C-alpha positions as CSV (number, residue, x, y, z in Angstrom):
1,M,33.7,132.8,15.6
2,P,32.4,129.9,18.0
3,I,32.0,130.3,21.6
4,P,33.6,126.8,23.2
5,A,31.2,124.8,25.3
6,Q,33.3,125.0,28.1
7,V,32.6,128.9,28.3
8,R,28.9,128.9,27.3
9,K,28.6,126.6,30.4
10,N,30.5,129.0,32.9
11,T,28.7,131.7,31.6
12,W,25.3,130.3,32.4
13,L,26.7,129.5,35.7
14,L,27.3,133.4,36.2
15,A,24.2,134.3,35.3
16,I,22.5,132.4,37.2
17,T,24.9,133.0,39.9
18,Q,24.3,136.8,39.3
19,A,20.3,136.5,39.6
20,I,20.3,134.7,42.8
21,N,22.5,137.3,44.2
22,G,20.3,140.5,42.8
23,A,17.0,138.7,44.6
24,G,19.1,139.5,47.6
25,I,20.0,143.0,46.3
26,Q,16.3,143.6,45.5
27,L,15.5,143.7,49.6
28,V,17.6,146.9,49.9
29,P,15.4,149.4,48.4
30,T,12.3,147.4,49.1
31,F,12.8,147.1,52.7
32,G,15.3,149.2,53.4
33,A,13.7,152.6,54.2
34,I,11.2,150.9,55.9
35,Q,13.1,148.6,58.4
36,V,15.4,151.7,59.3
37,V,12.1,154.1,60.5
38,M,10.9,150.9,62.3
39,L,14.0,151.1,64.4
40,L,14.4,154.5,64.7
41,G,11.2,155.4,65.1
42,N,11.4,158.3,62.3
43,A,12.3,159.0,58.8
44,A,15.4,161.2,59.4
45,F,17.2,158.9,57.9
46,A,15.2,156.4,55.8
47,G,18.0,156.5,53.2
48,L,20.5,154.9,55.3
49,A,20.4,151.2,54.2
50,T,21.4,152.4,50.8
51,S,24.1,154.5,51.4
52,L,25.6,151.8,53.4
53,L,25.5,149.5,51.3
54,S,27.6,151.7,48.6
55,L,30.0,152.4,51.5
56,A,30.5,148.9,52.0
57,R,30.9,148.2,48.0
58,V,33.3,152.1,48.1
59,M,35.4,150.4,50.9
60,T,35.8,147.0,49.4
61,A,35.7,147.1,45.9
62,F,39.5,147.9,45.1
63,Y,40.7,145.3,47.5
64,V,38.6,142.5,46.4
65,G,39.7,143.6,42.7
66,R,43.0,143.0,43.6
67,M,42.3,139.4,45.9
68,S,40.9,138.2,42.1
69,D,43.7,139.3,40.9
70,R,45.8,137.3,42.9
71,R,43.8,134.2,43.5
72,G,41.6,133.8,40.7
73,R,37.8,135.1,40.2
74,K,36.1,132.3,42.3
75,A,38.0,133.6,45.2
76,G,36.6,137.1,44.9
77,L,33.0,135.7,44.4
78,Y,33.3,132.6,47.4
79,L,33.8,135.9,49.6
80,G,31.5,137.7,47.9
81,L,28.7,135.1,48.5
82,W,29.6,134.4,52.2
83,L,29.8,138.2,53.0
84,A,26.2,138.4,51.5
85,L,24.7,135.4,52.8
86,V,26.4,136.6,56.7
87,G,25.3,139.9,55.8
88,A,21.7,138.8,55.1
89,L,21.3,137.1,58.7
90,L,22.9,139.5,60.7
91,I,20.0,141.9,58.7
92,G,17.4,139.4,59.7
93,T,18.4,139.2,63.3
94,A,18.6,142.8,64.1
95,T,15.0,143.3,62.3
96,L,13.7,140.8,64.5
97,L,15.7,141.7,68.3
98,G,15.3,145.0,67.0
99,S,19.2,146.5,67.0
100,F,19.4,149.6,64.7
101,A,23.7,148.7,65.2
102,L,23.6,145.0,63.8
103,F,21.3,146.6,61.0
104,C,24.1,148.5,60.3
105,A,26.6,145.9,60.4
106,G,24.2,144.0,58.6
107,A,23.9,146.3,55.6
108,L,27.9,146.9,55.6
109,V,28.3,143.3,55.2
110,F,25.8,142.6,52.6
111,G,26.8,145.5,50.7
112,S,30.7,144.2,51.0
113,G,29.4,140.9,49.3
114,V,27.4,142.3,47.0
115,G,30.1,144.6,45.7
116,A,32.8,141.0,45.9
117,V,30.2,139.3,43.5
118,Q,30.7,142.0,40.9
119,Q,33.6,140.7,40.2
120,M,31.4,138.4,37.7
121,R,31.9,141.0,35.5
122,V,35.9,140.1,35.2
123,A,35.3,136.2,35.0
124,A,33.0,136.6,31.6
125,A,35.4,139.5,30.1
126,D,38.4,136.6,30.9
127,M,36.7,134.2,29.3
128,Y,35.8,136.3,25.6
129,P,38.5,137.1,23.3
130,P,37.1,141.1,22.3
131,S,35.4,140.3,19.1
132,R,32.6,138.4,21.5
133,R,33.7,140.5,25.2
134,A,30.7,142.4,25.3
135,E,28.3,139.6,24.0
136,G,29.8,137.4,27.3
137,L,29.1,140.6,29.7
138,S,26.0,141.0,28.6
139,L,24.8,137.6,29.1
140,V,26.0,137.8,32.7
141,A,24.3,141.1,33.5
142,M,21.0,139.2,32.0
143,G,21.0,137.8,35.7
144,S,20.1,140.8,37.3
145,L,16.7,140.7,35.0
146,F,15.8,137.2,36.7
147,G,17.2,138.6,39.9
148,A,14.4,141.3,40.1
149,G,12.1,138.5,39.0
150,L,13.0,136.3,42.0
151,S,12.7,138.7,44.8
152,P,8.9,139.2,44.7
153,L,8.5,135.5,44.9
154,L,10.9,136.0,48.2
155,V,8.8,138.4,49.7
156,W,5.5,136.5,49.0
157,V,7.1,133.4,50.7
158,A,8.2,135.4,53.2
159,E,4.5,137.0,54.2
160,H,2.6,133.6,54.1
161,L,5.6,131.9,56.4
162,G,5.3,135.1,58.7
163,L,1.7,134.7,59.4
164,A,2.0,131.0,59.3
165,L,4.8,131.5,62.2
166,G,3.6,134.8,63.9
167,L,7.3,136.2,62.7
168,N,8.0,139.8,61.4
169,E,7.7,139.3,56.9
170,I,10.5,141.6,56.7
171,A,12.8,139.9,58.8
172,L,12.2,136.9,57.5
173,A,12.7,137.4,54.1
174,W,16.2,138.3,54.8
175,L,16.0,134.9,56.8
176,L,15.5,133.2,53.5
177,V,18.0,135.1,51.4
178,P,20.4,132.4,52.9
179,A,18.6,129.7,51.2
180,L,19.1,131.3,47.6
181,I,23.1,131.9,48.3
182,L,23.9,128.7,49.1
183,P,23.7,127.0,45.7
184,G,25.3,129.9,44.5
185,F,28.4,128.0,46.2
186,L,27.9,124.6,43.8
187,L,27.6,127.1,40.8
188,V,30.5,129.0,41.4
189,R,32.5,125.6,42.2
190,S,31.2,124.0,39.0
191,I,32.9,126.2,36.6
192,Q,35.8,124.9,35.4
193,P,39.0,126.0,34.9
194,D,38.9,129.4,36.9
195,P,37.9,132.6,34.4
196,K,41.4,134.1,35.2
197,Q,43.3,131.1,34.0
198,M,41.4,131.1,30.8
199,A,42.2,134.2,29.9
200,L,45.9,133.7,30.2
201,E,45.7,130.7,27.9
202,P,43.1,131.5,25.2
203,A,45.0,129.4,23.0
204,R,43.8,126.2,25.1
205,Y,39.8,127.1,24.4
206,Y,39.6,128.5,21.1
207,P,41.3,127.3,18.0
208,A,43.9,129.2,16.0
209,W,42.1,130.2,13.4
210,A,39.7,132.0,15.5
211,L,42.3,133.7,17.7
212,Q,43.9,134.7,14.0
213,G,42.8,138.6,13.4
214,T,41.7,139.1,16.8
215,A,41.7,142.7,17.9
216,S,44.6,143.0,20.6
217,A,43.5,146.1,22.5
218,S,47.0,147.0,24.0
219,E,49.1,146.2,20.8
220,G,51.5,149.0,20.0
221,L,50.0,151.6,22.8
222,E,52.1,152.9,24.8
223,Q,51.4,153.1,29.0
224,K,49.8,156.8,28.4
225,D,47.5,155.4,25.5
226,L,46.4,152.6,27.1
227,A,45.7,155.1,30.6
228,R,43.6,157.3,28.8
229,V,41.4,155.1,27.0
230,R,40.9,153.0,31.0
231,A,40.2,157.0,32.3
232,A,37.3,157.2,29.2
233,A,36.1,154.1,30.3
234,I,36.3,155.2,34.1
235,L,34.5,158.6,33.9
236,T,32.1,157.2,31.7
237,A,30.6,154.6,33.9
238,V,30.8,156.8,36.9
239,T,28.8,159.6,35.2
240,V,26.1,157.3,34.3
241,Q,26.2,155.0,36.9
242,G,25.8,158.5,39.2
243,Q,23.0,159.7,36.3
244,M,20.8,156.8,36.9
245,V,21.0,156.7,40.5
246,M,19.9,160.0,40.9
247,M,17.1,160.0,38.4
248,M,15.8,157.2,39.9
249,A,15.9,158.2,43.2
250,M,13.3,161.3,41.9
251,T,11.1,159.5,39.5
252,A,9.2,158.6,42.8
253,L,8.9,162.3,43.9
254,A,7.9,163.4,39.7
255,L,4.9,160.4,40.2
256,K,3.8,161.6,43.5
257,A,3.8,164.5,42.8
258,L,1.1,164.0,40.3
259,D,-0.6,162.0,43.1
260,C,0.2,158.5,41.1
261,S,-0.8,155.2,43.0
262,L,2.0,153.1,45.0
263,S,1.4,150.6,42.2
264,Q,1.9,152.8,39.4
265,I,5.0,154.0,40.8
266,S,6.4,150.3,41.3
267,F,5.7,149.6,37.4
268,S,7.5,152.8,36.7
269,V,10.2,150.9,38.4
270,A,9.7,148.0,36.7
271,L,10.3,149.3,33.5
272,H,13.1,151.1,34.5
273,V,14.6,147.8,35.7
274,M,14.0,146.3,32.0
275,G,15.6,149.2,30.7
276,M,18.8,148.8,32.5
277,F,18.9,144.8,32.0
278,A,16.2,143.3,29.3
279,F,18.5,144.1,26.3
280,S,22.1,143.8,27.8
281,W,22.4,140.9,25.3
282,P,21.4,142.7,21.7
283,I,23.8,146.0,23.4
284,G,26.6,143.7,23.8
285,R,26.3,142.2,19.9
286,L,26.6,146.1,18.7
287,A,29.1,146.4,20.7
288,D,30.7,143.8,19.6
289,R,30.2,144.8,16.0
290,L,29.8,148.3,15.9
291,G,32.8,149.1,18.6
292,R,32.5,150.5,22.1
293,K,32.6,154.0,21.6
294,P,29.5,154.2,19.5
295,V,27.8,152.2,21.9
296,I,28.8,154.5,24.6
297,M,28.3,157.9,22.7
298,A,24.4,156.3,21.4
299,G,23.6,155.3,25.4
300,L,24.8,158.8,26.8
301,A,22.5,160.1,24.9
302,V,19.8,158.1,25.4
303,A,20.2,158.7,29.1
304,G,20.1,162.1,28.9
305,L,17.3,162.4,26.8
306,G,15.4,160.4,29.6
307,A,16.6,162.6,32.1
308,L,14.8,165.4,30.4
309,L,11.4,163.2,29.9
310,V,11.7,162.8,33.5
311,G,12.4,166.6,34.5
312,L,9.9,167.4,32.0
313,G,7.1,166.2,34.5
314,E,4.4,166.0,32.1
315,G,2.0,163.2,32.9
316,Y,2.7,159.9,34.0
317,W,3.5,158.2,30.8
318,V,6.6,160.6,29.9
319,I,8.0,160.0,32.8
320,T,7.9,156.5,33.1
321,A,9.4,156.8,29.4
322,G,12.2,159.0,30.6
323,T,12.8,156.3,33.5
324,F,13.0,153.6,31.2
325,L,15.3,155.2,29.0
326,V,17.6,156.5,31.4
327,G,18.2,152.5,32.5
328,L,18.4,151.8,28.8
329,G,21.2,154.5,28.1
330,W,22.9,153.0,30.9
331,S,22.8,149.2,30.2
332,G,24.5,150.4,26.7
333,A,27.1,153.1,28.5
334,F,27.9,151.3,31.3
335,L,28.4,147.9,29.8
336,S,30.5,149.3,26.9
337,A,32.6,151.2,29.2
338,N,33.7,147.8,31.4
339,T,34.0,146.1,27.9
340,M,36.4,149.3,27.2
341,L,38.3,148.7,30.4
342,T,39.2,145.3,30.1
343,D,39.8,145.8,26.8
344,V,43.4,147.5,27.7
345,T,44.0,145.5,31.0
346,P,45.8,142.5,30.8
347,P,44.3,139.6,33.3
348,T,46.6,139.8,35.8
349,R,45.4,143.2,36.9
350,R,41.1,143.1,35.4
351,G,40.3,142.8,38.6
352,Q,41.9,145.9,40.5
353,A,40.4,147.9,37.2
354,I,37.0,147.2,37.9
355,G,37.3,147.9,41.5
356,V,38.6,151.4,41.1
357,L,35.4,151.6,38.4
358,D,33.2,150.0,41.2
359,L,34.7,152.1,43.6
360,W,34.1,155.7,41.6
361,S,30.9,154.7,40.3
362,N,30.1,154.1,44.1
363,V,30.9,157.3,45.4
364,A,28.7,159.1,42.1
365,G,26.1,157.0,43.3
366,M,26.3,157.9,47.0
367,S,26.6,161.8,46.3
368,L,24.3,162.7,43.1
369,P,20.9,161.5,44.5
370,L,21.9,164.1,47.4
371,L,22.9,166.8,44.7
372,G,19.8,165.6,42.9
373,G,17.6,166.3,46.1
374,L,19.2,169.6,46.8
375,I,18.3,170.1,43.2
376,V,14.6,169.6,43.6
377,E,14.7,171.5,47.0
378,G,16.4,174.2,45.8
379,F,14.8,174.8,42.1
380,D,12.5,172.4,40.8
381,L,12.4,168.8,38.6
382,H,12.6,170.8,35.4
383,M,16.0,171.5,37.0
384,L,16.8,168.6,37.7
385,G,15.9,166.9,34.5
386,F,18.5,169.8,32.5
387,F,21.1,168.7,35.0
388,G,20.7,164.9,34.6
389,A,21.0,165.9,30.9
390,L,24.3,168.0,30.6
391,L,25.8,165.2,33.0
392,V,25.7,162.8,30.0
393,L,28.2,165.1,28.6
394,V,30.8,165.1,31.6
395,P,32.9,162.1,29.6
396,L,32.5,163.3,26.0
397,Y,36.1,164.8,25.9
398,S,37.9,162.0,27.4
399,L,36.0,159.8,25.0
400,F,37.0,162.0,22.0
401,L,40.3,161.2,22.7
402,V,39.9,157.3,22.2
403,R,40.0,155.9,18.8
404,E,38.7,152.8,18.1
405,Q,39.8,151.2,14.4
406,Q,37.2,148.2,15.0
407,P,35.7,146.8,18.2
408,G,38.1,146.6,21.2
409,D,40.9,147.5,18.7
410,Y,42.7,150.8,19.4
411,R,44.9,153.6,18.4
412,P,47.3,156.2,19.9
C-alpha cells in the first residue's frame, strides 16, 4: 500500500522533533547524578534526577494524553516542547546558582515535557492504516537514535563555550538545550493537518482501493475482547520497559566489577541504545507483515536471553552482547505492544490509552531498578540475570489469550 506524500512529510517532521527532544533527554543520565552530587555534596541521592524525570512522566502522562484526544496531537507536542524548554532553563540556572530546590523543580518540569512529547507515537499511529502502522511508529522511534548522536555534540559545544566564557559546562549544556528545542515548534507547526484529523478521515488521504481489505482491529469484538487485547499490550510494554531500565542500570555495576574503563562502559551503553532504536524500521516492517503478537514474543525471548548474558558476567563482550540484546528485545516488544494498543483503540481515545501505558511503564522503570539493586546487594549479578529473564514471562498468559488473525486484526 503506497503512503501518501503528506503522511511521509509529517512522519519525517515527527522523527526530527523526536531527535531534537532525544538530545536533551540524554543529558539526564549523562549529568544528572553529577549535578546532584555537586549540589548536595554527597552521593546518597545520586539517582534522584532520573527518578524525578520518571515521577513527572507518571504524574502527567494520562492527562496529556486526554488533552491530545480533545485538542489534537499537536497541542500535546506544543505543551511538551514548552515544558522541556522551561525545564532545561531551570536546571541550567539551578546549576549556576547552586540551588538544589530549583534543580528539582526543573527536573520535574523537564520530565513533564519529555512525557508530553511522547504523544508523537500516537500521532504516528493516527496517520497510518493497520497494515503499515508499526512501520510508521518505527520511523518516528528512530529519531531517538539520532538524538543520542546529537547529545555528545551538544556537550562538546558546551565544554568549549564554558572554557571561553568561564561558565560551568554542565550548566551551559542545559542552557543550550532551548536552542535545539525552538526549531521543534516550527517543525510541529509544519505538520498539516493534525494527525488526529487524518485518523478520523482516512479516505481523504488513502484511495478507496488501498483501504479495501484493510484490517479492522475492533470489528466484531465486544468490549471485553478489546479490553483483553489492551491489557496484553500494556502489560507487555510495562514489563519490557521495567526490565530494560533495570538491566541497563545494573550493567555498569557488572562492568565495573570487571575493572572496565569508563570508555568501555560508555561503549557498552552506546550499543544498548543502538539495540533499542537502530533496528526500529525493520522491526516495524516485521510487525506489519508477521503480526504484532509474533514480534512481541520474539522480543520477549531476546530480552530474556540478554538478561541472562548480563547476569552471567563472564567477560566484557558477553555482558555487552547481553545489554545489546536487552535493548533489541525491548525494541521489538515495546514497539509492537504500542502498535497493538493503537490497533484496538479509536482515534478519540488513543492519547489516553498511550498515556496509561506510559504511566505504568514509568512506574516499572522507577521501581524495578530499585528491586534490582536489592537483588544484587542481597545475592549477586547472576540472580539478577535470572530475575530479568523470568520477568519476560509475566505477559505470556495475557498474550496467549490474544487471537491475531492477521497483522492488526483481532478476533474473539
